[in-house]
C-alpha positions as CSV (number, residue, x, y, z in Angstrom):
1,M,-14.0,30.1,-29.1
2,A,-13.6,33.3,-31.1
3,W,-15.4,35.3,-28.3
4,L,-12.2,34.9,-26.2
5,S,-9.8,36.3,-28.8
6,G,-7.7,39.3,-28.1
7,E,-7.0,38.5,-24.4
8,S,-3.3,38.0,-24.6
9,G,-1.2,40.9,-23.3
10,E,1.6,39.8,-25.7
11,S,-0.5,39.8,-28.8
12,G,-1.3,43.5,-29.0
13,E,-4.9,42.6,-29.8
14,S,-7.0,44.5,-27.3
15,G,-10.4,43.2,-28.4
16,E,-11.9,46.1,-26.5
17,S,-12.5,48.7,-29.2
18,G,-15.7,50.6,-29.3
19,E,-19.2,49.2,-28.9
20,S,-19.1,46.9,-31.9
21,G,-20.5,43.4,-31.6
22,E,-23.2,44.2,-29.0
23,S,-26.1,43.5,-31.3
24,G,-27.6,40.8,-29.1
25,E,-28.8,37.3,-30.2
26,S,-31.1,38.2,-33.0
27,G,-28.3,39.1,-35.4
28,E,-29.9,42.5,-36.1
29,S,-28.4,45.7,-34.5
30,L,-30.7,48.0,-32.6
31,R,-28.3,50.9,-33.2
32,P,-27.7,52.7,-36.5
33,T,-24.6,51.2,-38.1
34,S,-24.7,52.7,-41.6
35,A,-25.8,55.9,-43.3
36,F,-28.6,54.0,-45.0
37,T,-30.0,52.9,-41.6
38,A,-29.6,56.4,-40.1
39,R,-31.6,57.9,-43.0
40,A,-34.3,55.3,-42.6
41,L,-34.6,56.1,-38.9
42,I,-34.9,59.8,-39.7
43,T,-37.8,59.4,-42.1
44,C,-39.4,56.8,-39.7
45,R,-39.4,59.3,-36.9
46,E,-40.8,62.1,-39.0
47,G,-43.7,59.9,-40.0
48,V,-44.7,58.7,-36.5
49,V,-43.5,61.2,-33.8
50,G,-46.4,63.6,-34.0
51,A,-46.6,66.9,-32.1
52,W,-44.0,67.5,-29.4
53,Q,-45.3,66.9,-25.8
54,K,-43.5,68.4,-22.8
55,V,-42.2,65.9,-20.3
56,E,-44.1,66.7,-17.1
57,S,-42.8,63.9,-14.8
58,P,-39.1,63.1,-15.6
59,P,-37.8,59.8,-14.5
60,P,-35.4,59.9,-11.5
61,N,-31.7,59.5,-12.0
62,Y,-30.2,56.1,-11.8
63,A,-28.9,55.0,-8.4
64,T,-25.2,55.7,-8.1
65,D,-24.1,52.4,-6.6
66,S,-22.7,49.1,-7.9
67,S,-26.1,48.2,-9.3
68,A,-25.6,50.8,-12.0
69,L,-23.0,48.5,-13.5
70,D,-25.8,46.4,-14.9
71,L,-27.0,49.4,-17.0
72,W,-24.0,49.5,-19.3
73,S,-22.8,47.7,-22.4
74,A,-20.2,44.9,-22.0
75,P,-17.2,47.0,-23.2
76,V,-18.2,49.9,-20.8
77,R,-18.6,47.5,-17.9
78,L,-15.2,46.0,-18.5
79,K,-13.4,49.4,-18.7
80,T,-15.2,50.5,-15.6
81,L,-14.1,47.4,-13.7
82,Q,-10.5,47.7,-15.1
83,A,-10.3,51.2,-13.8
84,E,-11.5,50.1,-10.3
85,M,-9.0,47.2,-10.2
86,L,-6.1,49.4,-11.3
87,A,-6.8,52.1,-8.8
88,G,-4.1,52.4,-6.1
89,I,-1.4,50.5,-8.0
90,Y,2.0,52.2,-8.0
91,Y,5.4,51.3,-9.4
92,D,8.8,52.0,-8.1
93,D,11.6,51.4,-10.6
94,S,14.1,53.8,-9.0
95,G,16.2,50.9,-8.0
96,K,18.9,49.5,-10.3
97,E,17.5,46.9,-12.7
98,S,14.5,46.2,-10.5
99,V,10.9,47.2,-10.0
100,A,8.5,47.0,-7.1
101,V,4.7,47.1,-7.3
102,E,2.7,48.5,-4.4
103,Y,-0.9,49.2,-3.5
104,R,-2.5,52.1,-1.6
105,S,-6.1,52.0,-0.7
106,R,-8.6,54.9,-0.4
107,R,-8.7,54.5,3.4
108,D,-5.1,53.8,4.1
109,A,-2.3,56.0,2.8
110,A,0.4,53.5,3.7
111,S,1.5,51.5,0.7
112,K,1.5,47.7,0.8
113,S,4.1,45.7,-1.2
114,L,2.8,43.3,-3.8
115,I,5.9,42.2,-5.6
116,H,9.6,43.1,-6.2
117,L,11.3,41.8,-9.3
118,L,15.1,42.0,-10.0
119,R,16.1,41.1,-13.5
120,P,18.7,38.4,-14.3
121,R,22.1,39.3,-15.6
122,D,23.0,39.1,-19.3
123,V,25.0,36.0,-18.6
124,D,22.0,34.4,-17.0
125,F,19.9,35.0,-20.1
126,A,22.7,33.7,-22.3
127,A,23.0,30.5,-20.3
128,Q,19.2,30.0,-20.8
129,L,19.6,29.9,-24.6
130,N,20.4,26.2,-24.4
131,Y,16.8,25.6,-23.2
132,V,15.4,27.8,-25.9
133,N,17.4,26.0,-28.6
134,N,16.4,22.5,-27.3
135,Y,12.7,23.4,-27.0
136,A,12.7,24.3,-30.7
137,A,12.4,20.6,-31.5
138,L,8.8,20.7,-30.4
139,R,7.8,23.5,-32.8
140,S,6.1,21.3,-35.4
141,E,4.2,19.3,-32.8
142,R,2.9,22.4,-31.0
143,S,2.6,25.0,-33.8
144,G,-1.2,24.8,-33.7
145,E,-1.3,25.5,-30.0
146,I,1.2,28.3,-30.2
147,V,-0.7,30.2,-32.8
148,A,-4.0,29.7,-31.1
149,E,-2.5,30.8,-27.7
150,Q,-1.3,34.1,-29.2
151,T,-4.9,35.5,-28.9
152,N,-6.9,32.9,-27.0
153,I,-5.7,32.1,-23.5
154,L,-9.1,31.6,-22.0
155,G,-10.2,29.2,-24.6
156,F,-7.7,26.7,-23.2
157,L,-8.3,27.4,-19.5
158,G,-12.0,27.5,-20.1
159,S,-11.9,23.9,-21.5
160,V,-11.4,22.6,-17.9
161,G,-14.9,23.7,-17.0
162,F,-18.2,24.7,-18.4
163,L,-17.0,28.2,-19.4
164,Y,-19.6,28.8,-22.1
165,P,-20.1,32.6,-22.6
166,D,-23.9,32.6,-22.8
167,R,-24.3,30.6,-19.5
168,M,-21.2,31.9,-17.7
169,R,-21.2,35.6,-18.7
170,R,-20.1,37.0,-15.4
171,T,-17.4,34.3,-14.9
172,A,-16.1,35.1,-18.3
173,E,-16.2,38.8,-17.5
174,V,-14.1,38.2,-14.3
175,L,-11.5,36.3,-16.2
176,K,-11.4,38.9,-19.1
177,L,-11.0,41.6,-16.4
178,V,-8.1,39.6,-14.8
179,L,-6.3,39.3,-18.2
180,G,-6.8,42.9,-19.1
181,V,-5.6,44.3,-15.9
182,T,-2.7,41.9,-15.7
183,G,-1.7,42.9,-19.2
184,V,-1.4,46.6,-18.1
185,I,0.6,45.8,-15.0
186,E,3.0,43.4,-16.7
187,M,3.7,45.8,-19.5
188,R,4.8,48.5,-17.0
189,I,7.0,45.9,-15.4
190,K,8.4,44.8,-18.7
191,H,9.3,48.4,-19.4
192,A,11.1,48.8,-16.1
193,L,13.2,45.7,-16.5
194,A,13.8,46.1,-20.3
195,C,15.1,42.5,-20.9
196,R,16.2,41.4,-24.3
197,R,14.5,38.6,-26.2
198,P,16.3,35.3,-27.1
199,V,16.8,36.2,-30.8
200,E,18.7,39.3,-29.7
201,Y,21.3,37.0,-28.1
202,S,21.6,34.6,-31.1
203,P,20.1,34.7,-34.6
204,Q,20.1,30.9,-34.6
205,I,17.0,30.9,-32.3
206,Q,15.0,32.1,-35.4
207,P,11.5,32.2,-33.7
208,M,8.6,30.5,-35.4
209,I,6.4,33.6,-34.8
210,S,7.1,37.3,-34.7
211,T,9.0,38.4,-31.7
212,P,6.7,40.8,-29.7
213,G,7.7,44.4,-29.5
214,H,8.3,44.6,-25.8
215,G,10.6,43.2,-23.1
216,S,11.1,39.5,-22.4
217,L,10.8,39.2,-18.6
218,P,8.3,38.6,-17.2
219,S,6.5,36.4,-19.8
220,G,3.1,37.9,-20.4
221,H,1.6,34.6,-21.4
222,S,2.9,33.0,-18.3
223,C,1.7,35.8,-16.1
224,E,-1.8,36.1,-17.6
225,S,-2.4,32.3,-17.8
226,F,-1.5,31.7,-14.2
227,A,-3.3,34.8,-12.9
228,A,-6.5,33.7,-14.7
229,A,-6.0,30.0,-13.6
230,F,-5.6,30.9,-9.9
231,V,-8.6,33.3,-10.0
232,F,-10.7,30.7,-11.9
233,Y,-9.8,28.1,-9.3
234,D,-10.7,30.4,-6.4
235,L,-14.1,31.0,-8.1
236,I,-14.7,27.3,-8.4
237,T,-13.8,26.5,-4.8
238,Q,-15.8,29.4,-3.5
239,A,-18.9,28.0,-5.3
240,S,-18.4,24.5,-3.8
241,T,-17.9,22.7,-0.6
242,T,-14.4,21.7,-1.7
243,E,-11.4,23.2,0.2
244,P,-8.7,24.6,-2.1
245,S,-5.9,22.1,-2.6
246,E,-2.9,21.8,-4.8
247,T,-3.7,18.1,-5.3
248,D,-7.3,18.9,-6.5
249,P,-7.6,17.5,-10.1
250,V,-9.2,20.8,-11.2
251,F,-6.3,22.8,-9.8
252,V,-3.7,20.5,-11.3
253,Q,-5.4,20.6,-14.7
254,L,-5.5,24.4,-14.7
255,M,-1.9,24.6,-13.6
256,R,-0.8,22.2,-16.3
257,I,-2.6,24.2,-19.0
258,A,-1.1,27.5,-17.8
259,E,2.3,25.8,-17.7
260,R,2.0,24.5,-21.2
261,I,1.0,27.9,-22.5
262,A,4.0,29.4,-20.9
263,I,6.4,26.7,-22.1
264,N,5.1,27.1,-25.6
265,R,6.4,30.6,-25.7
266,T,9.9,29.1,-25.2
267,V,9.2,26.5,-27.8
268,A,8.3,29.3,-30.2
269,G,11.6,31.0,-29.5
270,V,10.3,34.3,-28.0
271,H,10.9,33.6,-24.3
272,F,13.4,32.1,-21.8
273,P,12.3,29.7,-19.1
274,V,13.2,32.3,-16.5
275,D,10.7,34.6,-18.1
276,S,8.0,32.0,-17.4
277,V,9.1,31.6,-13.8
278,A,9.0,35.3,-13.1
279,G,5.6,35.5,-15.0
280,M,4.1,32.8,-12.8
281,V,5.4,34.5,-9.6
282,L,3.8,37.7,-10.7
283,G,0.6,36.1,-12.0
284,R,0.1,34.2,-8.7
285,T,0.7,37.4,-6.7
286,L,-1.7,39.5,-8.8
287,A,-4.3,36.7,-8.6
288,E,-4.2,37.0,-4.8
289,F,-4.5,40.7,-5.1
290,F,-7.5,40.5,-7.5
291,V,-9.3,38.0,-5.2
292,A,-8.6,40.3,-2.3
293,R,-10.2,43.2,-4.1
294,F,-13.1,40.9,-5.1
295,R,-13.7,39.6,-1.6
296,T,-12.1,39.7,1.8
297,A,-8.7,37.9,1.5
298,K,-5.0,38.4,2.0
299,V,-2.0,38.7,-0.3
300,R,1.4,37.3,0.2
301,P,4.0,39.8,-1.1
302,R,6.8,38.1,-3.1
303,T,10.2,38.8,-4.3
304,F,11.7,37.4,-7.5
305,D,15.5,37.8,-7.8
306,G,16.7,36.6,-11.2
307,R,20.4,37.2,-10.6
308,G,22.1,33.9,-10.9
309,F,19.0,32.1,-12.0
310,D,19.6,28.5,-13.2
311,G,17.1,26.0,-14.4
312,D,14.0,25.2,-16.5
313,F,10.4,26.2,-15.8
314,S,8.1,24.1,-13.8
315,Y,4.9,25.3,-12.1
316,E,5.4,22.8,-9.2
317,R,8.9,24.2,-8.5
318,V,7.5,27.7,-8.4
319,L,4.8,26.7,-5.9
320,K,7.5,25.1,-3.8
321,M,9.9,28.0,-4.3
322,D,12.4,25.4,-5.3
323,Y,14.8,27.7,-7.3
324,F,18.2,28.8,-6.0
325,K,20.8,31.1,-7.3
326,S,23.9,29.6,-8.9
327,K,27.0,29.2,-6.8
328,E,28.9,31.8,-8.8
329,V,26.6,34.4,-7.4
330,T,26.3,33.1,-3.8
331,Q,28.2,30.6,-1.8
332,K,25.3,29.5,0.4
333,P,21.9,28.4,-1.1
334,E,19.8,31.5,-1.7
335,P,16.3,31.2,-3.0
336,T,15.2,33.0,-6.1
337,I,11.6,33.4,-4.9
338,K,10.7,34.6,-1.4
339,E,7.4,35.3,0.3
340,G,6.5,37.8,3.0
341,T,3.8,37.9,5.6
342,A,0.3,38.0,4.2
343,V,-1.5,41.4,4.3
344,S,-5.1,42.4,3.9
345,M,-6.3,44.5,1.0
346,E,-9.4,46.7,0.6
347,E,-12.4,45.0,-0.9
348,S,-14.2,46.9,-3.6
349,G,-18.0,46.9,-3.5
350,L,-18.1,47.3,-7.3
351,L,-15.9,44.3,-7.8
352,R,-17.7,42.3,-5.1
353,R,-20.9,42.5,-7.0
354,L,-19.4,41.0,-10.1
355,W,-17.6,38.3,-8.0
356,D,-20.9,37.2,-6.3
357,E,-22.6,36.9,-9.7
358,A,-19.8,34.8,-11.0
359,I,-19.9,32.5,-8.0
360,A,-23.6,31.9,-8.6
361,E,-22.8,30.8,-12.1
362,C,-19.9,28.5,-11.1
363,T,-22.3,25.8,-9.9
364,L,-22.5,25.0,-13.6
365,M,-18.8,24.1,-13.6
366,I,-17.4,20.6,-14.1
367,N,-18.2,18.3,-11.2
368,P,-20.6,20.9,-9.6
369,R,-20.6,20.7,-5.8
370,P,-23.1,23.3,-4.4
371,K,-21.9,24.9,-1.3
372,A,-24.0,24.4,1.9
373,A,-25.8,27.4,3.3
374,R,-23.6,29.6,5.5
């Protein structure tokens, strides 16, 4: 699915440049795209325009509400939605080797915590090298996936359902929005934590792909994959009579795909397992925040403390918060992941319009289960 390329926050491929590619289904652009076409349009106008006629009844301006979103081209829509979703996000990296992300709404000046991440120690990362080295044995087997996942996260998640762009335009737009905004937030967090990559600890890691030019923790692929997977699943359940469940086959499949994408970054030699754990914690929290901005919902603030982290990555362990610091850091069991009390966030009318349109499309998903009238 080439239409999904450029969505990975780690690839550096924004896929958002300019207005190109908006020619419609005919294959012929309605805008001048070359000097030759421009000259042709000039001579065409001179031959047909006739004498100038004053405009006596000008059309009224467009309505300045969420309906105006439908007037714009796809890249402009996406940028507008990204700006709306990012509004109110703040970062506090004044603490030593940690960063907190907060949200402040237009109507409430008080900030609400989303997530607080504390980076692992250098010895914790060094201990994780054993996992990175052992995972390298899977490189030949997974090389095709790893290369494809560099720029095409949604192609894998979309395979769970009927995510065909021409039929699921708004659903695809929601997920592209999620990936784009997540990429911005994660990069700010990566900067604040400034964690070294595996190859910086040992040249024997020798990654099979180029090591990205930004920090290691949290893993962008893990964060983006899980953020999109959680939001996608919420869309599917909102469009059906099925209650959300961690045993739902659709949920399990989405989690397994996101987990595999994350682990493949360790296989490739560019991430530690702890990066993926932090990435999933961040991705899950951001997914709840996005859903809350799309519709009325709550967010559970979380803390990830990587100091003394020990273990491999598993999505099920993250869901159960089944990670504890090593005994050399704390004598009594202390969890790496903690959750706070759920808090409400301000719904956006602009984002709600897109969400409702996407829900209407999701009846086309795999195993469609139309929701009864409310």
